[in-house]
C-alpha positions, 0 to 999 in steps of 0.5 A: 564263825558261822551264819545263822542260816548255815547252822539251821541247815546243819541241824536239819541234816542231823535231825534227818540222819538222826531219824534214820537210825533204826535202833534208836534209844526210846527215852530221847525224843526226836523232832518227829516224835514231838510232832506226833509223826514218830509214834512207833519209832521206839516200839519196833526196830526193823533191824532187830526183827530181821536178825531175830527172824534169821536167828529163829529160823536157825534156832528152829532148824537146829532144834528140829535136827535133834532126832528124838525130840525134833518137834519139841526141839524147834520150839526149844531153838526159837525159845533159845534164840529169844533167851539169847537176844534177851540176855545180850540186848539192851532194850526190851524187844518182845514185839520183834522176838514174838513176831519172828518166832511166829513167822518162823514156826508158822512157816515151819508147820505149813511146810512140815504139813506139805512135805510130810504127808502124801502130796495130793492129801497134803494140798487138800489138807492145807486148802481146808485147814491151812489157816488153822495149821499156820495159826497154831504154829504162829501162836506156838512160835511167838509164845516160845520166843516171848517166854525165852526173851522174858527169861533172858531179860530176867537172868540179865536183870539178876546178874546186873543188879546190885546186891 
């Protein structure tokens, strides 16, 4: 039989370990969320974001390697990653997928501008319009990732729904 103070210390350790879980179920409130300290706990998963970012960069590179449709292929690669994560994931992860697609495409737009134009002209162009170029890339990448994720979740819902 355990003492009452020993049970309390075990519960607090369990609460701490449960709070470290990065991909926690949104439907089960934790002790922190009851107090209001974990408001964003179920909204953003760092682990899912990092996986989505690495896969989005990979999809962007693979899609951009297609010779004729390289520029459009980048966005198809990002959308394919969002579709895949929507299809295999158990939760909605629109924030992570959208942010990963935005970062990947924004960086790709800036880097492709920097390396595709004569160097002094590219530096001048990026100094004047770099924020707009990155913004267009980020918005396009986020949109591609979100659309892909939406259709992946929609297909998963259609495949798993009772007829």
